[in-house]
VOKE-903251 format. One record per atom (N, C-alpha, C, O): chain; atom name; x, y, z. Coordinates in steps of 0.1 Angstrom, whole numbers, plus 5000, padded with zeros to 4 digits. Layout:
! residues N
 kette atom   px   py   pz
     A   CA    X    Y    Z
...
//
This chain:
! residues 218
 kette atom   px   py   pz
     A    N 2699 8060 5210
     A   CA 2703 8050 5199
     A    C 2690 8044 5193
     A    O 2689 8043 5181
     A    N 2681 8040 5202
     A   CA 2668 8034 5197
     A    C 2661 8043 5188
     A    O 2656 8038 5177
     A    N 2660 8056 5191
     A   CA 2652 8065 5183
     A    C 2658 8068 5170
     A    O 2652 8069 5160
     A    N 2672 8069 5170
     A   CA 2679 8071 5157
     A    C 2678 8059 5148
     A    O 2675 8061 5136
     A    N 2679 8047 5153
     A   CA 2678 8035 5144
     A    C 2664 8033 5140
     A    O 2661 8030 5128
     A    N 2654 8036 5149
     A   CA 2640 8035 5145
     A    C 2637 8045 5134
     A    O 2629 8041 5125
     A    N 2642 8057 5134
     A   CA 2639 8067 5124
     A    C 2645 8062 5111
     A    O 2638 8064 5100
     A    N 2657 8056 5111
     A   CA 2663 8051 5098
     A    C 2654 8041 5092
     A    O 2651 8042 5080
     A    N 2649 8031 5100
     A   CA 2641 8021 5094
     A    C 2627 8026 5090
     A    O 2621 8021 5081
     A    N 2622 8035 5098
     A   CA 2609 8041 5094
     A    C 2610 8047 5080
     A    O 2601 8045 5072
     A    N 2620 8055 5078
     A   CA 2622 8062 5065
     A    C 2624 8051 5054
     A    O 2617 8052 5043
     A    N 2632 8041 5056
     A   CA 2635 8031 5046
     A    C 2622 8023 5043
     A    O 2619 8021 5031
     A    N 2615 8019 5053
     A   CA 2603 8011 5051
     A    C 2592 8019 5045
     A    O 2584 8014 5036
     A    N 2590 8032 5049
     A   CA 2580 8040 5043
     A    C 2583 8043 5028
     A    O 2573 8042 5020
     A    N 2595 8045 5024
     A   CA 2598 8048 5010
     A    C 2596 8035 5002
     A    O 2590 8035 4991
     A    N 2601 8024 5008
     A   CA 2599 8011 5001
     A    C 2584 8008 5000
     A    O 2580 8003 4989
     A    N 2577 8010 5010
     A   CA 2562 8007 5010
     A    C 2555 8015 5000
     A    O 2546 8010 4993
     A    N 2558 8028 4998
     A   CA 2552 8036 4989
     A    C 2554 8032 4974
     A    O 2546 8032 4966
     A    N 2567 8027 4972
     A   CA 2570 8022 4959
     A    C 2563 8009 4956
     A    O 2557 8008 4945
     A    N 2563 8000 4965
     A   CA 2557 7987 4963
     A    C 2542 7988 4962
     A    O 2536 7981 4954
     A    N 2536 7997 4970
     A   CA 2522 7998 4971
     A    C 2516 8008 4960
     A    O 2504 8009 4959
     A    N 2524 8014 4952
     A   CA 2520 8023 4942
     A    C 2509 8017 4932
     A    O 2500 8024 4928
     A    N 2511 8004 4928
     A   CA 2500 7999 4920
     A    C 2487 7998 4927
     A    O 2476 7996 4920
     A    N 2486 7998 4940
     A   CA 2474 7998 4947
     A    C 2469 8013 4950
     A    O 2458 8016 4949
     A    N 2479 8021 4954
     A   CA 2476 8035 4957
     A    C 2470 8043 4946
     A    O 2460 8051 4947
     A    N 2476 8041 4934
     A   CA 2471 8049 4922
     A    C 2457 8046 4919
     A    O 2449 8055 4916
     A    N 2453 8033 4918
     A   CA 2438 8030 4915
     A    C 2429 8036 4926
     A    O 2418 8041 4922
     A    N 2433 8035 4938
     A   CA 2425 8041 4949
     A    C 2423 8056 4947
     A    O 2412 8061 4949
     A    N 2434 8063 4943
     A   CA 2433 8077 4941
     A    C 2424 8080 4930
     A    O 2416 8090 4931
     A    N 2425 8073 4919
     A   CA 2416 8075 4907
     A    C 2401 8073 4911
     A    O 2393 8080 4907
     A    N 2399 8062 4919
     A   CA 2386 8059 4923
     A    C 2380 8070 4931
     A    O 2368 8073 4930
     A    N 2387 8075 4941
     A   CA 2383 8086 4949
     A    C 2380 8098 4941
     A    O 2371 8106 4944
     A    N 2389 8101 4932
     A   CA 2387 8113 4924
     A    C 2374 8113 4916
     A    O 2368 8124 4914
     A    N 2370 8101 4911
     A   CA 2358 8101 4902
     A    C 2346 8095 4909
     A    O 2336 8092 4903
     A    N 2346 8094 4923
     A   CA 2334 8090 4930
     A    C 2332 8100 4942
     A    O 2341 8108 4945
     A    N 2321 8099 4948
     A   CA 2318 8107 4960
     A    C 2319 8122 4957
     A    O 2313 8127 4948
     A    N 2327 8129 4966
     A   CA 2329 8143 4964
     A    C 2342 8147 4957
     A    O 2345 8158 4956
     A    N 2348 8137 4951
     A   CA 2360 8139 4943
     A    C 2373 8143 4950
     A    O 2382 8147 4944
     A    N 2372 8141 4964
     A   CA 2384 8144 4972
     A    C 2393 8131 4973
     A    O 2388 8120 4975
     A    N 2406 8133 4971
     A   CA 2415 8121 4973
     A    C 2421 8120 4987
     A    O 2420 8110 4993
     A    N 2426 8131 4991
     A   CA 2433 8131 5005
     A    C 2425 8140 5015
     A    O 2418 8149 5011
     A    N 2426 8136 5027
     A   CA 2420 8144 5038
     A    C 2431 8148 5048
     A    O 2439 8139 5052
     A    N 2433 8161 5050
     A   CA 2443 8166 5059
     A    C 2436 8171 5072
     A    O 2427 8178 5071
     A    N 2442 8167 5083
     A   CA 2436 8172 5096
     A    C 2447 8174 5106
     A    O 2457 8166 5107
     A    N 2446 8184 5114
     A   CA 2455 8187 5125
     A    C 2454 8176 5136
     A    O 2443 8173 5141
     A    N 2466 8171 5139
     A   CA 2466 8161 5150
     A    C 2478 8165 5160
     A    O 2487 8172 5156
     A    N 2477 8160 5172
     A   CA 2487 8162 5182
     A    C 2498 8151 5179
     A    O 2495 8140 5178
     A    N 2511 8156 5179
     A   CA 2522 8147 5176
     A    C 2533 8148 5186
     A    O 2531 8151 5198
     A    N 2545 8146 5181
     A   CA 2557 8145 5189
     A    C 2558 8157 5199
     A    O 2557 8169 5194
     A    N 2560 8155 5211
     A   CA 2561 8165 5222
     A    C 2549 8174 5222
     A    O 2550 8186 5225
     A    N 2537 8168 5218
     A   CA 2525 8175 5219
     A    C 2523 8187 5209
     A    O 2515 8196 5211
     A    N 2532 8187 5198
     A   CA 2531 8197 5188
     A    C 2521 8192 5177
     A    O 2521 8180 5174
     A    N 2514 8201 5171
     A   CA 2504 8197 5161
     A    C 2511 8196 5147
     A    O 2520 8203 5144
     A    N 2505 8187 5139
     A   CA 2510 8185 5125
     A    C 2497 8181 5117
     A    O 2487 8178 5122
     A    N 2499 8181 5104
     A   CA 2488 8177 5095
     A    C 2490 8162 5091
     A    O 2499 8159 5084
     A    N 2480 8154 5094
     A   CA 2480 8140 5091
     A    C 2474 8138 5077
     A    O 2464 8145 5073
     A    N 2479 8128 5069
     A   CA 2474 8125 5056
     A    C 2465 8112 5057
     A    O 2469 8103 5064
     A    N 2454 8112 5051
     A   CA 2446 8100 5050
     A    C 2438 8101 5036
     A    O 2437 8112 5030
     A    N 2434 8089 5032
     A   CA 2425 8090 5020
     A    C 2412 8095 5025
     A    O 2407 8092 5036
     A    N 2405 8103 5017
     A   CA 2392 8109 5021
     A    C 2381 8098 5021
     A    O 2379 8091 5011
     A    N 2375 8096 5032
     A   CA 2365 8085 5034
     A    C 2352 8091 5038
     A    O 2342 8083 5039
     A    N 2351 8104 5042
     A   CA 2339 8109 5047
     A    C 2336 8122 5040
     A    O 2344 8127 5032
     A    N 2324 8127 5042
     A   CA 2319 8140 5036
     A    C 2329 8151 5041
     A    O 2334 8150 5052
     A    N 2330 8161 5032
     A   CA 2340 8172 5035
     A    C 2338 8179 5049
     A    O 2347 8181 5056
     A    N 2325 8181 5052
     A   CA 2322 8189 5065
     A    C 2319 8179 5076
     A    O 2312 8184 5085
     A    N 2323 8167 5075
     A   CA 2319 8157 5086
     A    C 2322 8161 5100
     A    O 2315 8158 5109
     A    N 2334 8167 5103
     A   CA 2337 8171 5117
     A    C 2327 8181 5123
     A    O 2326 8182 5135
     A    N 2319 8188 5114
     A   CA 2310 8198 5118
     A    C 2295 8193 5119
     A    O 2286 8200 5124
     A    N 2293 8180 5115
     A   CA 2280 8175 5116
     A    C 2279 8161 5123
     A    O 2290 8155 5126
     A    N 2267 8157 5127
     A   CA 2266 8144 5134
     A    C 2273 8143 5147
     A    O 2272 8152 5155
     A    N 2281 8133 5149
     A   CA 2288 8131 5161
     A    C 2302 8137 5161
     A    O 2311 8133 5170
     A    N 2305 8146 5152
     A   CA 2318 8153 5152
     A    C 2330 8144 5150
     A    O 2331 8136 5140
     A    N 2339 8144 5160
     A   CA 2352 8136 5159
     A    C 2350 8122 5161
     A    O 2359 8114 5159
     A    N 2338 8118 5166
     A   CA 2335 8104 5169
     A    C 2328 8097 5157
     A    O 2318 8102 5152
     A    N 2334 8087 5152
     A   CA 2329 8080 5140
     A    C 2322 8067 5145
     A    O 2328 8059 5152
     A    N 2309 8065 5141
     A   CA 2302 8054 5145
     A    C 2302 8043 5134
     A    O 2306 8046 5122
     A    N 2299 8031 5138
     A   CA 2297 8020 5128
     A    C 2286 8024 5119
     A    O 2275 8028 5123
     A    N 2287 8022 5106
     A   CA 2277 8025 5096
     A    C 2274 8040 5097
     A    O 2262 8044 5095
     A    N 2284 8048 5100
     A   CA 2282 8063 5100
     A    C 2278 8068 5087
     A    O 2284 8065 5077
     A    N 2266 8075 5086
     A   CA 2261 8080 5073
     A    C 2271 8090 5066
     A    O 2269 8093 5054
     A    N 2280 8096 5074
     A   CA 2289 8105 5068
     A    C 2300 8098 5060
     A    O 2307 8105 5052
     A    N 2302 8085 5061
     A   CA 2312 8078 5054
     A    C 2307 8074 5040
     A    O 2296 8069 5039
     A    N 2315 8077 5030
     A   CA 2311 8073 5016
     A    C 2312 8058 5014
     A    O 2317 8051 5022
     A    N 2306 8054 5003
     A   CA 2306 8039 5000
     A    C 2320 8034 4999
     A    O 2323 8023 5005
     A    N 2329 8040 4991
     A   CA 2342 8035 4989
     A    C 2350 8038 5002
     A    O 2359 8030 5006
     A    N 2346 8048 5010
     A   CA 2353 8051 5022
     A    C 2350 8040 5032
     A    O 2359 8037 5040
     A    N 2339 8034 5032
     A   CA 2336 8023 5042
     A    C 2345 8012 5040
     A    O 2350 8006 5049
     A    N 2348 8008 5027
     A   CA 2357 7997 5024
     A    C 2371 8001 5028
     A    O 2378 7993 5034
     A    N 2375 8013 5025
     A   CA 2389 8018 5029
     A    C 2391 8018 5044
     A    O 2402 8014 5048
     A    N 2381 8021 5051
     A   CA 2382 8022 5066
     A    C 2383 8008 5072
     A    O 2391 8005 5081
     A    N 2374 7999 5067
     A   CA 2374 7985 5072
     A    C 2387 7978 5069
     A    O 2391 7970 5078
     A    N 2393 7980 5058
     A   CA 2405 7974 5054
     A    C 2418 7981 5059
     A    O 2429 7976 5058
     A    N 2415 7993 5065
     A   CA 2426 8001 5069
     A    C 2435 8007 5058
     A    O 2445 8013 5061
     A    N 2430 8006 5046
     A   CA 2437 8012 5035
     A    C 2437 8027 5035
     A    O 2446 8034 5029
     A    N 2428 8033 5042
     A   CA 2427 8047 5043
     A    C 2439 8053 5051
     A    O 2441 8065 5050
     A    N 2446 8045 5058
     A   CA 2457 8049 5066
     A    C 2470 8050 5058
     A    O 2480 8056 5063
     A    N 2471 8044 5046
     A   CA 2483 8042 5039
     A    C 2490 8056 5035
     A    O 2502 8056 5035
     A    N 2482 8067 5032
     A   CA 2489 8079 5029
     A    C 2498 8084 5041
     A    O 2506 8093 5039
     A    N 2496 8079 5053
     A   CA 2504 8083 5064
     A    C 2519 8079 5062
     A    O 2527 8083 5070
     A    N 2521 8071 5052
     A   CA 2535 8068 5049
     A    C 2542 8081 5045
     A    O 2555 8082 5047
     A    N 2535 8090 5039
     A   CA 2541 8103 5036
     A    C 2545 8111 5049
     A    O 2555 8117 5050
     A    N 2536 8110 5059
     A   CA 2540 8115 5072
     A    C 2552 8109 5078
     A    O 2560 8116 5084
     A    N 2554 8096 5076
     A   CA 2566 8089 5081
     A    C 2578 8094 5074
     A    O 2588 8097 5080
     A    N 2577 8096 5061
     A   CA 2589 8101 5053
     A    C 2593 8115 5058
     A    O 2604 8118 5059
     A    N 2583 8123 5061
     A   CA 2585 8137 5065
     A    C 2591 8138 5080
     A    O 2596 8148 5084
     A    N 2589 8127 5087
     A   CA 2594 8127 5101
     A    C 2583 8131 5111
     A    O 2586 8134 5123
     A    N 2571 8132 5106
     A   CA 2560 8136 5115
     A    C 2555 8124 5124
     A    O 2551 8125 5135
     A    N 2557 8112 5118
     A   CA 2552 8100 5124
     A    C 2562 8088 5122
     A    O 2572 8089 5115
     A    N 2559 8077 5130
     A   CA 2566 8065 5129
     A    C 2557 8054 5124
     A    O 2545 8056 5123
     A    N 2562 8042 5121
     A   CA 2553 8031 5118
     A    C 2546 8027 5130
     A    O 2534 8023 5129
     A    N 2552 8027 5142
     A   CA 2546 8023 5154
     A    C 2547 8034 5165
     A    O 2558 8040 5167
     A    N 2536 8037 5172
     A   CA 2536 8046 5182
     A    C 2522 8049 5186
     A    O 2513 8043 5181
     A    N 2520 8058 5196
     A   CA 2506 8061 5199
     A    C 2499 8068 5188
     A    O 2505 8077 5181
     A    N 2487 8065 5185
     A   CA 2480 8071 5174
     A    C 2478 8086 5176
     A    O 2475 8090 5188
     A    N 2481 8095 5166
     A   CA 2479 8109 5168
     A    C 2465 8113 5169
     A    O 2457 8109 5160
     A    N 2461 8121 5178
     A   CA 2447 8125 5181
     A    C 2445 8139 5177
     A    O 2454 8148 5177
     A    N 2432 8143 5175
     A   CA 2428 8156 5174
     A    C 2429 8162 5188
     A    O 2428 8155 5198
     A    N 2431 8175 5189
     A   CA 2433 8182 5202
     A    C 2422 8179 5211
     A    O 2423 8177 5223
     A    N 2410 8179 5206
     A   CA 2398 8177 5214
     A    C 2398 8163 5220
     A    O 2394 8162 5232
     A    N 2402 8153 5213
     A   CA 2403 8140 5218
     A    C 2415 8138 5228
     A    O 2414 8132 5238
     A    N 2426 8145 5224
     A   CA 2438 8144 5233
     A    C 2435 8149 5247
     A    O 2440 8145 5257
     A    N 2426 8159 5248
     A   CA 2422 8165 5261
     A    C 2415 8156 5270
     A    O 2413 8158 5281
     A    N 2410 8144 5264
     A   CA 2403 8134 5272
     A    C 2413 8127 5281
     A    O 2410 8121 5291
     A    N 2426 8127 5277
     A   CA 2436 8120 5285
     A    C 2439 8128 5298
     A    O 2439 8140 5298
     A    N 2441 8121 5309
     A   CA 2445 8128 5321
     A    C 2459 8134 5319
     A    O 2467 8130 5310
     A    N 2463 8143 5328
     A   CA 2476 8151 5326
     A    C 2488 8141 5326
     A    O 2497 8144 5318
     A    N 2488 8131 5334
     A   CA 2499 8122 5335
     A    C 2501 8114 5322
     A    O 2513 8111 5318
     A    N 2490 8112 5314
     A   CA 2492 8105 5301
     A    C 2496 8115 5291
     A    O 2505 8112 5283
     A    N 2491 8127 5291
     A   CA 2494 8138 5281
     A    C 2509 8141 5282
     A    O 2515 8144 5272
     A    N 2515 8140 5294
     A   CA 2529 8143 5295
     A    C 2539 8133 5289
     A    O 2550 8136 5286
     A    N 2534 8120 5287
     A   CA 2543 8110 5282
     A    C 2539 8104 5269
     A    O 2547 8098 5262
     A    N 2526 8105 5265
     A   CA 2521 8097 5253
     A    C 2528 8100 5240
     A    O 2530 8091 5232
     A    N 2533 8112 5238
     A   CA 2540 8116 5226
     A    C 2555 8119 5229
     A    O 2560 8128 5222
     A    N 2561 8112 5238
     A   CA 2575 8114 5240
     A    C 2583 8107 5229
     A    O 2595 8110 5227
     A    N 2576 8099 5221
     A   CA 2581 8094 5208
     A    C 2571 8097 5197
     A    O 2560 8101 5200
     A    N 2575 8096 5185
     A   CA 2567 8100 5174
     A    C 2554 8091 5174
     A    O 2554 8080 5177
     A    N 2542 8098 5171
     A   CA 2530 8090 5169
     A    C 2531 8080 5158
     A    O 2540 8082 5149
     A    N 2523 8070 5158
     A   CA 2525 8059 5148
     A    C 2513 8057 5139
     A    O 2501 8061 5142
     A    N 2515 8050 5127
     A   CA 2504 8046 5119
     A    C 2496 8035 5126
     A    O 2484 8035 5125
     A    N 2503 8027 5134
     A   CA 2496 8018 5143
     A    C 2503 8018 5156
     A    O 2514 8023 5158
     A    N 2496 8013 5166
     A   CA 2501 8013 5180
     A    C 2493 8003 5188
     A    O 2484 7996 5183
     A    N 2497 8001 5201
     A   CA 2490 7991 5209
     A    C 2475 7994 5211
     A    O 2467 7985 5212
     A    N 2472 8007 5211
     A   CA 2458 8011 5212
     A    C 2450 8006 5199
     A    O 2438 8002 5200
     A    N 2456 8007 5188
     A   CA 2450 8003 5175
     A    C 2447 7988 5175
     A    O 2437 7983 5170
     A    N 2457 7981 5181
     A   CA 2455 7966 5181
     A    C 2444 7962 5191
     A    O 2436 7954 5187
     A    N 2444 7968 5202
     A   CA 2434 7964 5213
     A    C 2420 7969 5208
     A    O 2410 7962 5210
     A    N 2419 7981 5203
     A   CA 2406 7987 5200
     A    C 2402 7986 5185
     A    O 2398 7996 5179
     A    N 2404 7974 5179
     A   CA 2400 7971 5165
     A    C 2384 7973 5165
     A    O 2379 7976 5154
     A    N 2378 7971 5176
     A   CA 2363 7971 5177
     A    C 2358 7985 5183
     A    O 2347 7985 5188
     A    N 2366 7995 5183
     A   CA 2362 8008 5189
     A    C 2349 8013 5184
     A    O 2341 8018 5191
     A    N 2348 8014 5170
     A   CA 2335 8019 5165
     A    C 2323 8011 5169
     A    O 2312 8017 5171
     A    N 2325 7998 5170
     A   CA 2313 7990 5174
     A    C 2310 7993 5189
     A    O 2298 7994 5192
     A    N 2320 7994 5197
     A   CA 2317 7997 5212
     A    C 2309 8010 5213
     A    O 2299 8010 5220
     A    N 2314 8020 5206
     A   CA 2307 8033 5207
     A    C 2293 8033 5201
     A    O 2284 8038 5206
     A    N 2292 8026 5189
     A   CA 2279 8025 5182
     A    C 2269 8018 5190
     A    O 2257 8021 5190
     A    N 2273 8007 5198
     A   CA 2264 7999 5205
     A    C 2260 8005 5219
     A    O 2252 8000 5226
     A    N 2267 8016 5223
     A   CA 2265 8022 5236
     A    C 2253 8031 5236
     A    O 2250 8038 5226
     A    N 2246 8031 5247
     A   CA 2234 8040 5249
     A    C 2239 8054 5252
     A    O 2231 8064 5251
     A    N 2251 8055 5257
     A   CA 2257 8068 5260
     A    C 2271 8069 5253
     A    O 2281 8065 5258
     A    N 2271 8076 5241
     A   CA 2283 8076 5233
     A    C 2294 8083 5240
     A    O 2306 8078 5240
     A    N 2292 8094 5246
     A   CA 2302 8102 5253
     A    C 2308 8094 5265
     A    O 2321 8095 5267
     A    N 2300 8087 5272
     A   CA 2305 8079 5283
     A    C 2314 8067 5278
     A    O 2324 8064 5284
     A    N 2310 8061 5267
     A   CA 2317 8050 5261
     A    C 2331 8056 5256
     A    O 2341 8049 5257
     A    N 2331 8068 5250
     A   CA 2343 8074 5245
     A    C 2353 8077 5257
     A    O 2365 8074 5256
     A    N 2347 8082 5268
     A   CA 2356 8085 5280
     A    C 2362 8072 5285
     A    O 2373 8071 5289
     A    N 2354 8061 5285
     A   CA 2359 8048 5291
     A    C 2370 8043 5282
     A    O 2380 8038 5287
     A    N 2368 8044 5269
     A   CA 2378 8039 5260
     A    C 2391 8047 5262
     A    O 2402 8041 5262
     A    N 2390 8060 5263
     A   CA 2402 8068 5264
     A    C 2409 8066 5278
     A    O 2421 8067 5279
     A    N 2401 8063 5288
     A   CA 2407 8059 5301
     A    C 2416 8047 5300
     A    O 2427 8047 5305
     A    N 2412 8037 5292
     A   CA 2420 8025 5291
     A    C 2431 8027 5281
     A    O 2442 8022 5282
     A    N 2428 8035 5270
     A   CA 2439 8038 5260
     A    C 2451 8045 5267
     A    O 2462 8043 5264
     A    N 2447 8054 5276
     A   CA 2458 8061 5284
     A    C 2467 8051 5291
     A    O 2479 8053 5291
     A    N 2461 8041 5297
     A   CA 2469 8031 5304
     A    C 2478 8023 5294
     A    O 2489 8020 5297
     A    N 2472 8020 5282
     A   CA 2479 8013 5272
     A    C 2491 8021 5267
     A    O 2502 8015 5265
     A    N 2490 8034 5265
     A   CA 2501 8042 5260
     A    C 2511 8044 5271
     A    O 2523 8045 5267
     A    N 2508 8044 5283
     A   CA 2517 8045 5294
     A    C 2525 8032 5294
     A    O 2537 8031 5297
     A    N 2518 8020 5292
     A   CA 2525 8007 5291
     A    C 2535 8007 5280
     A    O 2546 8002 5281
     A    N 2531 8013 5268
     A   CA 2540 8013 5257
     A    C 2553 8021 5259
     A    O 2564 8016 5256
     A    N 2551 8032 5265
     A   CA 2563 8040 5268
     A    C 2572 8033 5278
     A    O 2584 8035 5278
     A    N 2566 8026 5287
     A   CA 2575 8018 5297
     A    C 2581 8006 5291
     A    O 2591 8001 5297
     A    N 2576 8001 5280
     A   CA 2580 7988 5275
     A    C 2585 7990 5260
     A    O 2586 7980 5253
     A    N 2589 8002 5256
     A   CA 2593 8005 5243
     A    C 2606 7997 5239
     A    O 2615 7998 5247
     A    N 2606 7991 5228
     A   CA 2617 7983 5223
     A    C 2615 7979 5209
     A    O 2604 7980 5204
     A    N 2625 7975 5202
     A   CA 2623 7970 5188
     A    C 2614 7958 5188
     A    O 2606 7956 5179
     A    N 2616 7949 5198
     A   CA 2607 7937 5199
     A    C 2592 7942 5200
     A    O 2584 7936 5193
     A    N 2589 7951 5209
     A   CA 2576 7956 5211
     A    C 2570 7961 5198
     A    O 2559 7958 5194
     A    N 2578 7970 5191
     A   CA 2574 7976 5179
     A    C 2571 7965 5168
     A    O 2561 7966 5161
     A    N 2580 7956 5167
     A   CA 2578 7945 5157
     A    C 2566 7937 5159
     A    O 2558 7934 5150
     A    N 2563 7933 5172
     A   CA 2551 7925 5175
     A    C 2539 7933 5173
     A    O 2528 7928 5169
     A    N 2539 7946 5175
     A   CA 2527 7955 5173
     A    C 2524 7955 5158
     A    O 2512 7954 5154
     A    N 2534 7956 5150
     A   CA 2532 7955 5135
     A    C 2526 7942 5131
     A    O 2517 7941 5123
     A    N 2532 7931 5137
     A   CA 2526 7918 5134
     A    C 2512 7917 5138
     A    O 2503 7911 5131
     A    N 2509 7921 5150
     A   CA 2495 7920 5156
     A    C 2485 7929 5149
     A    O 2473 7925 5148
     A    N 2490 7940 5143
     A   CA 2481 7948 5135
     A    C 2476 7941 5123
     A    O 2464 7941 5120
     A    N 2485 7934 5116
     A   CA 2481 7926 5104
     A    C 2472 7914 5109
     A    O 2463 7910 5102
     A    N 2476 7908 5120
     A   CA 2469 7896 5125
     A    C 2454 7900 5129
     A    O 2445 7892 5125
     A    N 2452 7911 5135
     A   CA 2439 7915 5139
     A    C 2430 7919 5127
     A    O 2418 7917 5128
     A    N 2436 7923 5116
     A   CA 2428 7926 5104
     A    C 2422 7913 5099
     A    O 2410 7913 5095
     A    N 2429 7902 5100
     A   CA 2425 7889 5095
     A    C 2416 7882 5106
     A    O 2406 7876 5103
     A    N 2421 7882 5118
     A   CA 2414 7875 5129
     A    C 2410 7886 5140
     A    O 2416 7888 5150
     A    N 2399 7893 5136
     A   CA 2394 7904 5144
     A    C 2391 7901 5159
     A    O 2391 7910 5167
     A    N 2387 7888 5161
     A   CA 2382 7885 5175
     A    C 2394 7879 5183
     A    O 2392 7875 5194
     A    N 2406 7878 5177
     A   CA 2417 7872 5184
     A    C 2421 7879 5196
     A    O 2421 7891 5197
     A    N 2426 7872 5207
     A   CA 2431 7877 5219
     A    C 2446 7875 5220
     A    O 2452 7875 5231
     A    N 2453 7872 5209
     A   CA 2467 7869 5209
     A    C 2475 7880 5215
     A    O 2486 7877 5221
     A    N 2471 7893 5214
     A   CA 2479 7904 5219
     A    C 2482 7902 5234
     A    O 2492 7906 5239
     A    N 2472 7896 5241
     A   CA 2474 7895 5256
     A    C 2484 7883 5259
     A    O 2489 7883 5270
     A    N 2485 7874 5250
     A   CA 2495 7863 5251
     A    C 2509 7868 5248
     A    O 2519 7865 5254
     A    N 2510 7877 5238
     A   CA 2523 7882 5233
     A    C 2528 7892 5244
     A    O 2540 7892 5247
     A    N 2519 7900 5249
     A   CA 2522 7911 5259
     A    C 2514 7908 5272
     A    O 2504 7915 5275
     A    N 2518 7898 5280
     A   CA 2511 7894 5292
     A    C 2510 7905 5303
     A    O 2502 7904 5312
     A    N 2519 7915 5302
     A   CA 2519 7926 5312
     A    C 2510 7938 5309
     A    O 2509 7947 5316
     A    N 2502 7936 5298
     A   CA 2493 7947 5294
     A    C 2483 7949 5306
     A    O 2478 7939 5312
     A    N 2479 7962 5308
     A   CA 2468 7964 5318
     A    C 2455 7957 5313
     A    O 2452 7957 5301
     A    N 2448 7950 5321
     A   CA 2436 7942 5317
     A    C 2425 7951 5312
     A    O 2422 7962 5317
     A    N 2419 7946 5301
     A   CA 2407 7954 5296
     A    C 2394 7948 5302
     A    O 2392 7936 5302
     A    N 2386 7956 5308
     A   CA 2375 7951 5316
     A    C 2361 7954 5309
     A    O 2351 7953 5315
     A    N 2362 7957 5296
     A   CA 2349 7960 5289
     A    C 2351 7956 5274
     A    O 2342 7957 5266
//
């Protein structure tokens, strides 16, 4: 029942969101078309529901061949592969808005574990891989709320790969927590906290709202 009701509201809110946000989306699309490399959308294979791959939609914020150069799938703070307009879109999270199309298609939900590239998904231990996508991946999730500072952590690290592994170790615990505590209340509060963290990036409110979260030690 939870999944059926959630799917109904996902579709309703995604459709409503696209209509309401069209005055914002259209100027962004025009700006991307006439700046940088002229690309509007970026499509990439991600792991989704029941570990099946799908194509995620995003606004184009990086150079076309960025996965093949530099740090690959890892994006650093002030990454030179990010375009000027792309930097703003990423900081404001506006680059994620086209994923509302994924929600309409049924590839994604508003809330769930973030869909990963296969290479990143393989960083999860087997017990996490078995449960993380038992529900649809989300535009936002508990990992997105906790790791608002992910790019900074990686960029400030002397060992990028080690920092990446450490983050994924904790993200795996967070996604196991989400699957064990999934509910409409949990989803609503994650949506609220996502907006809260954009405004108050240093806030620790998430740990007060969800006191049973596994502790973050870094």
